[in-house]
VEXRO-191098 format. One record per residue: x, y, z of N, C-alpha, C in turn; residue in one letter. Coordinates in steps of 0.2 Angstrom, whole numbers, plus 5000, padded with zeros to 4 digits. Example, Ala and Ser with C-alpha at 12.3 -4.5 7.8 and 13.67 -1.06 7.14 Angstrom:
506649725039506249785039506649845039A506449895035506849955036506450005039S
END
This chain:
500449945000500050005000500550065000M501050065004501450125004501750134997K501950084994502350084988501850114982K501250094983500750114978500650194979S500550204986500450284987501050324985A501650294986502250334984502250344976A502050294972502050294965501550344963A501050334966500450384964500650454966F501050474970501250534972501850564968A502250514966502750534962502450554955L501950514953501650524946501350594946G500950614951500650674953501250734953A501750724955502350774956502550794950V502750734946503150744939502850794935S502150804935501750854931502050924932V502450934938502651004939503251024933A503550964930503950984925503751014919G503051014917502751034912502451104913F502251134908501951194908501251204911S501051244915501251304916501951314921P501951254925502451254930503151264929F503351224924504151224920504551214924D504651164928505151144933505451074931L505851064926506051014922506350964926P506750984932507050944936506650894940F506050924942505550894946505350834943V505250834936505050764932505650724932T506250734932506850694932506850664939V506850694944506750674951506250624952L505650644950505050594951505250524947A505450544941505650474937506150444941A506650464944507150434947506850394954A506250424956505950394962505650334960G505350334954504950274951505450224949L506050244947506550194945506650154952I506750194957506950164964506550114966A505750134965505350084966505350024963L505450034956505449974952506049924953W506649944956507249904956507049854961M506649854966506549794970505749794971D505449764965504749774966504449704964D503949684969503649614966503049624962E502749684961502149704957502349774953R502949764949503049814945502549854940P502149804938501549834933501049874938G500849854944500449884947500749954950W501449954951501750014953501750064948T501850044941501850084936501150114934G500550074935499950094935499750154940F500050144946499850194951500350254949C500850264947501250314945500750344939F500550314935500250334928499550374931G499250334935498650364938498750434941L499150444945499450504948499550554943G499950534938500250574932499750604928F499350554926498750584921498150614924F497950594930497350624933497650704936L498250714937498350774938498650824931F498850784926499050814920498550824915G498050784915497650794909496850794912V496750814918496150814921495750864917S496050914913495650964909495050934904W495150854903494750834899493950834902I493950834909493350844912493050914910Y493350964909493151034907492851024900V493150994895492950984889492250954889S492250904892491650844891491050884895L491250914901490650934905490451004905H490951044904490851124905490651144897D490951114893490751144886490351084881F490551014883490250964880489550954882G489450984888488650974891488550894894A489050854894489050794897488850794905M488350754907488150764914488850744919P488850774925489350784928489650704930M489250664933489450594935489750554929P489450574923489650524916490350554915I490350624915491050654913491550644918A491450634925491950614929492150544928L491650504927491850424926492250424919L492050464914492450454908493150484908A493250524912493950564913494250514917T494050484922494450434926494550374922L494150344918494350294914494750294909L494750364907495150384901495950384905F495950414910496650414914496950354915C496350304918496650234919496850194914A496550214908496750184902497550204900F497650274900498250294898498850254904L498550254910498950234914499250154914S498950124908499150054907499850054903L499950114901500650124897501250114902Y501250154907501750144912501750074916P501150054916501049984920501349934916A501249934909501549884904502349894904I502549964904503249974904503549944911A503249954917503449914923503549844922G503049814919503049744918503549714913K503649754908504149734903504849734906I505049794909505649804911505949754916Q505449714920505649674925505849614922S505649594916505749534913506449524908K506749594907507449594904507849584909I508249524908508949514912509349584911P509649604917510149664917510349664924A511049704925511349714931510849774933S510949794941510549854943510749914939P511349934938511549984934511249994927F511249944924511049934917510349944917A509949914922509249914923508949994923R509450024928509250094930509350144924A509850134921510150184915509950164908V509950104907509750084901509050044898L508949994903508249954901507650004903V507650024909507050064911506950124907I507450164905507350224902507150214894P507450154891507150134884506350114884S506150074889505550054890505050104890I505250154895504750214896504750244891L505350264887505150304881504950274876A504950204874504650174869503850164870L503650164877502950154878502650234877T503050284878502850354877502650354869D503250324865503050334858502450294855W502450224858501750184857501150234858V501150254864500550304866500350354861R500950384858500850424852500550414846G500450344845500150324839499650274838W499650234844499150174845498450204846L498050184842497350204843497250274841F497550294835497650364833498250404837T498350374843498850414847498650474852G498850474858498850534862499450544866F499950584862500650594864500650644869P500050684872500050724877500450704883W500850754886501250744892501750684891L502050674885502650634884503250664889S503550614891504050644896504550694894L504650694887505050744884504850814884G504150824883503950894883504050934890Y504250884895504450924902505050964902S505450944896506150974896506151024891Q505551044888505551104883505851164885T505751194891506051244894506451244899N506951274899507451284905507851214906H507951174901508351114901508751104896S509451084898509951064894509651014888P509250974890508950914886508650934880L508351004879508051014874508551024868S509151044870509651034864509650974859G509450914862509350854858508750864853F508250904854507650904850507750904842A508250934840508350944832508650884829P508850834834509150764832508750714834I508450704840508050644842507350664842L507150724843506350734844506150734850G505550734852505350734859505350664862V505250614858505350554861506050534863Y506550554859507250554862507350594867G507050644868507150684874506850644880I506250604879506050564885506550514887S506750484882507350424883507850454888L508150524886508750544889508550574896L507850594896507550614904507550554909C507350504906507350434910507950414911A508350434906509150394907509450444912C509250504913509650544918509350534925C508750514924508450484931508750434934A508850384929509250314931509850334934G510250384931510950404933510950444940L510350474941510350504948510250444952L509850404952509650344956510350304957Y510650294951511350254952511950294956A511850364956512350404960512350384967I511750364969511650334976511950274979G512150244973512550184974513350194974K513650174979514450194979514850164973P514650104971515150084966515050104959L514450144958514250164952514350244952A514450284958514450344959514750384953R515450374953515850414949515650414941R515450344939515350334932514650384931T514150364936513550394934513550474934S514050504939514050574938514450604932I514950574929515250584923514850574917L514450524917513850524912513350564912L513150584918512550634918512850704916L513450724918513750784916513850784909L514050724906514050724899513550734895G512950704897512350714893512150794894I512150814899511950884900512350934896L513050924896513450964893513450964885S513350904883513150884876512450924873L512050914878511350944876511451034876G511851054880512051124880512351144873L512851104872513251114866512851114860L512351054858511951044854511451114853L511351134858510851194858511051254855G511751264854512051314851512151314844K511951254841512051244833511451274829I511551314825510951334820510951294814E510451244815510351204811510051224804W509651284804509351314799509551384798T509451414792509651484790509051524788R509151594789508651634787508551624779P507951634777507851644769507351694768S507651754765507251814763507151854769G506851914769506751954774506151934778P506051964785505551944789504951974786P504351944787503651964785503351984791V502952034790502452064796501952024796T501752004802501151964804500651994809V500051964809499551984814499151924815S499251904822498851844823498251864828L497651844826497051874828496751824833L496751854840496351814845495751854846Q495051814843494451854844494151844851G494351794855494051784861493351774861N493051734857492351714856492151664862I491751674866491651614871491351554868P491651504871491551434867490651414867Q490351434873489651424873489251464869N489551514866489151554861489351544853L489951524853490251524846489951494841K489551444842489151414837488451424836W488251474841487451494842487351544836T486751544834486451594828486551664832D486351674838486351744842486951774842S487551734841488251764842488551764836A488251734831488551744824488751804821L488351844821488451924819489051964822Q489051954829489651984833490251954830D490251884830490851854828491151874821T490651884817490951904810491151974810L490752014814491052084815491652094819D491752054824492352054827492952044823T492951984819493551974815493652014809Y493052044807493152094801493352144803M493252174809493552244812494252224813K494452174816495152154817495552154811M495252114805495652104799495852174796V495252214796495352284792495752334796L495852324803496352354806497152344806A497252284803497852264802498252284795S498952304796499252314790499852274788K499752204792500352154791500152124784S500652094781500552054775500251994777R500351954782500151894784499751904790L498951894789498551894794498151824795I498351804802498051734803497551734808I497051694806496351694810496351614814L496051614819496051534823495651494819P495651424821495251374819494551394819E494251374814493451384813493351454815T493851504814493651574816492951594814A492751584807492151594805491651534806I491251534811490851464813490251454808P490551444801489951424796490451384791L489951354787490351314780490551364776F491051354772491251414768490651434763F490251394760489651414756489251454759T489151444766488651484770488851554772D489451574771489751634773489351694770V489151744773488751794770489151824763P488751844757489051864751489451924752P490051924750490451984750490851984757G490751944761491251954767491951924766Y492051874763492751844762492951884756L492551924751492951964747493152024750D492952044756493352104759493952074762M493952014765494651994767495151984761F494951974755495451964750495552034748E495152074747495352154745495852184750A495652174756496152194762496852164761H496852104760497552064760497952084754A497552094749497952124742498152194743K497752234747497952304748498652304751K498652254756499252244761499852204757N499752194751500152144747500352074750G499752054753499951994756499351944756G499151904762498651864763498351854770D497651844770497351824775497151754776V497351714781497251654783496751634789I496351594787495651594791495451514792T495251494798495051424798494251424797G493951384793493351384790493051314789L492551294791492251224789492151224781A492351184778492251154771491751094769E491251104766490851054764490851034757Q490850984755490950954748490250964744L490150994739489551004735489250934734P488550934734488250874734488350814738Y488850834744488950784749488850814756H488250814758488050854764488450814770E488650754770488950724776489650724775K490050754771490650754770490950824771T491250834776491450904777492150904781Y492450954781493250954783493351014787Y493751014793493951064796494551094792N494451154789495051184784495351244786S495851264782496151324783496151354776V495851414774495751454767496251514768F496551524761496851584760496551634756D496551684758496351744753496751804752F496951824746497451874745497751864739G498351884739498851884734498951804731V499051764736499351694734498951644732S498251644734497651614731497951524732Q498151514738498351444738497751394739S497851334738497251294739497151294746P496651264749496451254756496851194759S496851204766497151134769496651114774Y496651034773496151004777496350964783R496150974788496450934794496450854792K497050834793497150754792497050714798S497250734804497250694810496750724814H496250684814495550704819495550684825L495250714830495250704837494650664838V494850594841494250554842493750574847P493150574846492650584851492550664850F493050704847492950774846492850794840G493050754834492850774828492650714824E492650664826492350604824492250544829Y491750504828491650454832491950384830V492450364834492750294832492350244834P492150194829491750134830491050154832I490750194828490150224829489650174833A489550114831489050084832489150064841P489750074842489950044849489950114854V490250164851490250224855489850284854F489350274848488950324847488450354852G488250314857487850334863488150374867W488850374868489250404873489250484869L489450484862489450544859488850584859F488250554858487550584859487550624866D487850604871487850644877488050704876L488650724872488950784871488650824867M488750894868488450944863489150974859N489350934854489950954851489750974844M489551024842489451054835490051044830P489851024824490351014819490750944821M490550904822490950844826490950784822S490850784816490950724813491250734806D491850764806492250784800492550734797F492650734791493150684787493850714787S494250674786495050674787495250694780A495750744780496050774773496650724772G496950734766497550694764498050704768S498550654769499050664774499750684770I499650704764500250724759500050804756D499750834760499550914757500250944758Q500350994753500951034752500851094757K501351124758501351194762500951244758P500751294761500251334759500651404758M500651434752501051484750500651554752R500951594756500651664758501151704761A501051774758501451824759502251814758A502451784753503051754751503351704755G502951664760503251614763502951544762E503151494764502851424763502651404770K502051404771501751384778501651314779L501851284783501651224786501151214790A500451204788499851214792499751154796I499551164802499251114806498651144811D498151114811497551134815497451104822I497551144827497451124834497951064835C497551004837497950944840498350914835Y498450934829498850904824499650914826E499750974830500450994831500750944837D500350904839500550854845500950804842V500950794835501250734831501750754827F502450754829503050794827503150754820G503050694819503350654813502750674807E502150704809501650714804501850794802E502150834806502250904805502750914801V503350864801503850874796503650844790I503050814788502950794781502950854776R502850914778502750974774503451004774Q504050974778504751004779505150954774L505750984771506051054773505851104769P505251094764505051134759504751204763E504251194768504051244772504551284775A504451354776504951404779504651414786S503951424787503651444793503151394795V503051374802502551334805501951374807L501351354805500851384807500251334811V500151354817499551314820498951364822N498351344820497751384821497351334826V497151354831496751324837496151344840S495751304843495251334847495251304854D495751314858495851294864495351314869D494851354867494151374872493951314875A493951254872493651194873493951174881W494551204882494851184889494751244894F494451284893494351344897494951364900G495051384907495551414910495951364914D496051304910496451254913497151254911S497451204913498251204911498351174903I497851154901497851124894498151174889A497851234888498151284883498951294884P499051294890499851314892500251244890R499951184891500251124888500451124881Q499751144878499851144871500451194868H500451254871500951304869501651274869L501751234875502351204875502451144871E501951114869502051064864502351104856I501951164855502151194850502851214850A503251244855503851254856504251204855Q504151134857504451074854504551064847M504051084844504051074836504451124832R504551184836505051234833505751204834T505851174840506551144841506751094837L506251054836506450994832506451014824E506251064822506251084815506551144813T506851184818507251244817506751304812G506151294814505751344810505351384816R505151444815504651484819503951464818M503551474823502851454823502351504825M501951514821501451564822500751524825L500551544831499951514834499351564834R498851554830498251604831497751564835S497451574840497051534844496451584846T495751544847495251594849495251634856N495451594861495551624867496151624871T496651594868497451584870497651514869G498251494868498751544869499051564862M498851624860499051654853499751674854T500251654850500851664851501451664845A501951704845502451694841503051664844I503351604841503851564844504451564839I505051574842505551574838505851504836D506351494833506551424830506951384836R507051434841507351404847506951384853N506251394852505751364856505551424861G505851484860505651534865505051584862K504651594866504051624866504151704865V504151734859504351804857503951854860V503251844857502751884860502151834860K501651854865501051824866500551864869Q499951844867499351884870499051844877I498951894881498551854887497951814885P497851754889497151724887496551764888P495951744885495451784886495351854885F495751874880495751954878495651954870E495152004868495152014861495652054859E496252034854496752064853497152044847K497552084844497852064838498652064840S499052014839499752004841500152024834L500452074834500752104828501452084829D501852074824502552054825502952034819G503452004819503751984812503851904813F503851874806504051804805504651794802A505151764803505751754798505651684796Q505651674790505651604785506451574786G506351514787507051484787507051414783Y507551414780507751344775508351304778S508251244776508851194778508451144782G508851084784508551034788508951014794T508551004799508750974805508850894804T509250864808509250784807508550754809P508150794813507550764815507050754809Y507050824805506750824799506850774794I507450754794507750704788507550624791F507650614798507450544799506950534804W506650594806506050584811506150544818G505750494819505950454825506350394825N506650384818507050324818507650334821R508050384822508550394827508450374834A507850394836507650384843507550304844F507250284839507050204839507750164839L508150184835508750144834509150154841F509250214845509650224850509250184856L508550184856508150134862508350064861A508350044855508449974853509149954855A509650004853510349984855510449984863L510150024867510150024874509849954876M509349934873509049864875509449804873L509749814868510049754864510449704869L510949714874511149664878510649624883P510149664885509649624889509249584886G509049604879508549554875509049494872L509649514872510149454869510149404875A510149424881510149374887509449344887K508949384886508149364888507949304882F508249314876508149264871508649214871F509249224874509749164874509549114879G509049134884508749084889508249034886K507949054880507449024877507648954875K
END
């Protein structure tokens, strides 16, 4: 019981490494505590489950806000759904605990090689299995104020998960007299290498900076899709667009809460005329319905202005938020929620960057930017990353801050700036080093004006994606796996 409580507490405390708390060393220390529990554990799977339950209940409890506060799901069912979801996610560290206990290894190798590899690999599997939920991968805890962020352009977020857990294992090993000197040297070596890698400029500026305006309309989520608020929404964004003199103006996801074909005549023409007057483009989120196919519609981004780029259609949809997986089984649950525009079709996975204001924009919509290997599909051709979101679904929870942190990791991996335009926050300009250059406070109607520099070139991560991380993780497991299969 004490070990279970300790594991739960360590999981809860480890959330402090992520935004908005940004204490990366806390996550490393908590992971070291988990490793210590696993080193002499008769029930490693249960210990891992308890750790995961504390981790996810405290880290993604904002799901309740989406289900109940904005999805209108009854409180008891929303609470149960959130608990079950967190319990499901906790199976990943539970499986990690069980697997690591089966691989033969010395105590030092187990702490420093085996457990870190298994933890990172289960992080990776969680990022794609059942369409994936990579939120709170360990590596994101090292985005801000950590030397490990220097590895992002090479190994990506999962590689940082691996190194984060490896550092935790070395901290555990420092407590063992026979391994102390080696552990200290290895720990200092990893951190020093991260600092050195962080100083490398993997990409180079291409062309002059472009003026940008990122519009945050601050439309209340409970009003956004109502007929009574429609005209106010249209007026708000028209006023903000016409007030901007920037070449690139970006509106949030589904900023205009209508199908493209239902927008009042002349409205989008005014966007286009103003963009051309500025010598650039207006980019806006807008639902797109195929002619003669009433049940086929997309969460899209359109360009109005000089460039006349084709629309971008969201390809990675959110289960239960944008479509119903296995509708005959889960349709009843979806009926309990009030989610407008919630049965989208998926766009193609091989869409090209959108040309606008002299730049090539790698567009992703909301949740898509949590999938690093999907973002790099448009690279190295794209010069700037653009994310349009509507995080109003999460209210004033920690989710929008966590989402901003995820966006920062994408800039580190790709060596590109990111422009984030959101409905209620966090609207921000992020430089290629993961630093938030400018930001609008949440829940304010405001335009974020600044500059965006396009970049060309390729980071190693753009070139090989997660393959380098997978190779390194497999290499660290190789001796133990050889012993395991040698016994068969």
